[in-house]
Structures are given as structure tokens and as C-alpha cells.
C-alpha positions in Angstrom: -1.3 97.2 47.0 -3.1 93.4 46.1 -1.3 91.8 43.8 -3.6 89.5 40.9 -3.0 86.1 40.0 -2.0 85.6 35.9 -3.3 83.0 34.2 -2.1 82.3 31.1 -4.9 81.6 29.2 -5.1 77.8 27.4 -2.0 76.5 29.7 -4.2 74.0 31.5 -5.7 72.5 28.4 -2.1 72.5 26.5 -1.2 70.4 29.5 -4.2 67.7 29.8 -3.5 67.8 26.0 0.6 66.3 26.1 -0.4 63.8 29.2 -3.7 62.2 26.7 -1.2 61.6 23.7 1.5 60.2 25.8 -0.9 57.9 27.5 -2.5 57.1 24.2 1.0 56.2 22.6 1.4 54.0 25.5 -1.6 52.4 25.2 -0.4 51.9 21.6 2.9 50.9 22.4 1.1 48.2 24.7 -1.3 47.1 22.4 1.3 46.7 19.7 3.4 44.6 21.9 0.3 42.1 22.8 -0.4 42.0 19.3 3.2 41.0 18.1 3.2 38.3 21.3 0.0 37.0 19.8 1.1 36.8 16.7 4.6 34.8 17.7 1.7 32.3 19.8 0.1 31.8 16.7 3.1 31.4 14.5 4.3 28.8 17.3 1.1 26.8 16.9 1.1 26.8 13.1 4.5 26.0 13.4 3.9 23.1 15.7 0.9 22.0 13.9 2.9 21.6 10.8 6.0 19.8 12.8 3.0 17.0 13.9 2.0 16.9 10.4 5.4 16.0 9.3 5.8 13.5 11.7 2.7 12.0 11.3 3.2 11.3 7.1 7.0 10.2 7.5 5.7 7.8 10.5 2.8 6.6 7.8 5.8 6.4 5.2 7.8 4.8 7.4 5.5 2.2 8.6 4.6 1.9 4.4 8.5 1.2 3.6 8.8 -0.9 6.9 5.8 -3.5 5.7 7.8 -3.9 2.5 11.2 -6.1 3.4 13.8 -6.7 0.7 15.7 -10.1 1.2 19.3 -10.8 -0.8 19.8 -14.2 -0.5 23.1 -14.8 -1.8 22.7 -12.7 -4.7 18.6 -12.8 -5.5 16.4 -10.5 -4.1 13.4 -11.9 -2.3 10.2 -9.2 -1.7 7.7 -9.8 1.3 6.0 -8.1 4.3 6.6 -8.3 7.7 3.5 -10.1 8.7 4.4 -12.6 6.6 8.1 -13.0 8.7 6.4 -12.8 11.6 4.6 -16.1 11.4 7.8 -17.9 12.3 9.0 -18.1 15.4 10.6 -15.5 18.0 13.8 -17.4 17.7 13.7 -17.7 14.0 16.3 -15.3 12.4 13.5 -13.9 10.3 11.1 -13.1 13.0 14.4 -10.7 14.5 14.2 -9.1 11.0 10.7 -8.4 11.3 10.6 -6.7 14.6 13.5 -4.3 13.4 16.0 -5.9 15.8 18.3 -5.4 13.0 19.1 -2.3 10.8 19.2 -2.7 6.8 21.9 -2.1 4.8 22.5 1.4 2.5 20.3 -0.8 -0.3 17.5 -1.0 2.3 18.2 -5.1 2.4 18.8 -7.7 4.6 21.9 -10.0 3.6 21.4 -13.8 4.2 24.3 -15.7 3.5 22.0 -18.9 2.6 21.1 -21.1 -0.4 18.6 -19.3 -2.3 16.3 -21.8 -3.7 15.2 -23.8 -0.6 14.9 -20.3 1.0 12.9 -19.5 -2.2 11.0 -22.6 -0.7 10.9 -21.5 2.8 9.5 -18.2 1.7 6.9 -19.6 -0.5 5.3 -21.6 2.1 5.3 -18.9 4.4 3.4 -16.7 2.0 0.8 -19.7 0.7 0.6 -21.7 3.8 1.3 -24.7 1.5 4.7 -26.2 1.7 6.2 -27.7 -1.8 8.4 -30.8 -0.7 11.4 -31.8 -3.4 11.1 -35.3 -4.6 15.0 -35.1 -5.1 16.2 -36.8 -1.9 19.5 -34.4 -2.0 17.1 -31.4 -2.9 14.4 -32.4 0.6 17.2 -32.6 2.7 19.1 -29.6 1.6 15.5 -28.0 2.5 15.3 -29.7 6.0 19.0 -27.8 6.6 17.4 -24.1 6.1 14.3 -25.6 7.9 16.8 -26.4 10.9 18.7 -23.1 10.6 15.9 -21.1 10.2 14.3 -22.8 13.4 10.9 -23.6 11.9 10.8 -27.1 12.9 8.4 -26.3 14.8 5.8 -25.1 12.8 3.6 -27.6 11.6 3.8 -26.2 8.2 7.5 -27.6 8.2 7.5 -30.3 10.5 8.1 -32.9 8.0 11.0 -31.6 7.4 12.7 -31.9 10.7 15.7 -32.9 10.6 15.8 -34.0 14.3 13.6 -36.8 13.4 11.1 -38.0 15.8 12.2 -36.1 19.1 12.4 -38.3 21.8 12.5 -41.3 20.1 15.1 -44.1 21.0 14.0 -46.1 17.8 14.1 -43.8 14.6 17.2 -41.5 14.7 17.5 -38.5 12.5 19.4 -40.3 9.6 16.3 -43.3 9.7 13.4 -40.5 8.7 13.8 -40.8 4.9 12.3 -43.9 4.9 9.3 -42.6 7.0 8.9 -40.0 4.5 8.8 -42.0 1.8 6.4 -44.5 3.1 3.9 -41.1 4.1 4.4 -39.9 0.2 3.6 -43.2 -1.3 0.1 -42.5 0.8 -2.7 -41.3 -1.0 -2.9 -37.3 -0.2 -5.8 -37.2 2.4 -4.1 -39.9 4.5 -0.5 -38.1 4.4 0.7 -36.9 7.6 2.2 -33.1 7.4 3.8 -33.1 10.2 5.7 -35.8 12.3 5.1 -36.1 16.0 5.6 -39.0 18.7 2.5 -39.6 20.2 3.4 -42.9 22.3 6.8 -45.0 23.5 5.9 -47.9 25.3 8.9 -47.7 27.4 7.9 -44.0 28.4 4.2 -44.3 28.3 3.5 -47.7 29.8 2.4 -50.9 27.5 -1.3 -50.3 28.1 -1.7 -46.1 27.3 -1.4 -47.0 23.4 -4.9 -45.9 23.1 -4.8 -43.2 25.3 -2.1 -41.5 23.5 -3.2 -42.1 19.9 -7.0 -42.4 19.5 -8.6 -39.5 17.5 -4.9 -38.1 16.5 -5.4 -38.7 12.5 -3.0 -41.0 10.7 -0.6 -43.3 12.2 2.9 -44.9 11.7 3.6 -48.1 14.1 7.3 -48.3 14.4 8.9 -51.9 16.5 11.9 -52.9 17.1 12.5 -56.6 17.8 14.5 -58.5 20.4 17.0 -59.3 17.6 17.3 -55.4 16.6 14.9 -55.8 13.7 13.1 -52.3 12.8 9.6 -52.8 11.4 6.6 -51.1 11.4 3.1 -50.2 9.6 0.4 -47.6 8.8 -3.2 -46.8 10.4 -5.0 -44.3 8.6 -7.2 -44.1 12.2 -6.1 -45.8 15.7 
């Protein structure tokens, strides 16, 4: 007797639906994971962008804050800009502060234990390009000392106050510069020397090179030392 195979109606179809449902669930899970990964990546990009914007904003505020410099000089506060202080020579303490080699104190200030009044004159000269030279001899001497302390003597703006006298001069020592300054101040403003520089010295340059060294250099003071030790001189508006 031949046995007939029994087939349960719909059994094959039921298995197929279950497999498709499992595959759909798997695909959904994978898609969900990919979406979550994409969202995390987007959030990371947004966070990074916000961090960059924050840093740019902080850098902008830092640059703005740093441009303004507050200096407390013996109790008096002066405000100026970095660009003003950076006009000074690189060995000047003010230049060192301007380039950020020294940090300000908790108040955001730099303390300088120097006399406030001559410092104010120096700062005003740096800001305006014009030096107001005090008429009183003692006040001028104090200003010259501060110019020397801040290493500003080589700047044309302050050269007239150099406390070292004429560099390389064997006739005019530093303590003898005051008469020259007084003579200079007595001249009309258009003829006054704004800086002091030794152009010519006979014992160094030779007796025949005065014109080569001095011609076209503007107003000239001539100082000579006689055989008996007497020092004399004169002034020429042009050499």
C-alpha cells in the first residue's frame, strides 16, 4: 500500500512570513543604529563648531583686552596700548611688557616702582611723538634718569635727554651736557637740535674730514679743547 504524503496547509507560507519579519526587524535595527550613529556624528560636528566659535570669541576678546595695557606706576595708573609701548627698543622694559613676556597681576595691571611724573612725560611722548622737556634743571635731570632706565636714549624722540653725554666724546662728559642743552634751548625752535650725536672728532677721524662727516647733517655745535685745557665752542645752522 502506498503512503500518501500529508502536507499541512499554509505551513510553508507561515515560515516564510516569519523569516521576512525577522529580516525586517534586523534591517530596522541596523537602520536605527545607523541613524543614531549619524546623529552622534552630527552632534559631534555641532559641538566642535560651537567650540571653534567659542575659541574665536575668546581670542577676539583676549586680543581686545590685551591691546589695552594698564600700568600702575608708584600708585598712579596709566592706560595705553600695546602698539604704543612696542615703539620702544626691544631691551626696554615697556617693550617686554607689550610683547607678553610678563603676566599682569590679579587686577590686570603691571606695577612699575618708578616715579610717576617723569613716566607720564615719557608715555605722553610715546603717544604723541613729541617730548615736553621740563624747564627746571632738576626735573629735567630726573626725566633723563628715567629715559636711561627705560633704555630710550637711542630713540630720536629722547636722544636730547641722554644722560650719557655725547657717546665717544673725549671733551664733553655726561655731566657737561647741560650747558649744551641750555644753548640749544636758547636757539629759535627751527634751529634747535632734537637729538645729540657726535659727528666728528679730530683725534679719531683726522683733521681733514670735518666736512665729510658734518656736511648736510643740519645744525651743528662745535666744541674744542685748547692746549691750556680751556673748552670753547660755537654753533652753525648748517656746516
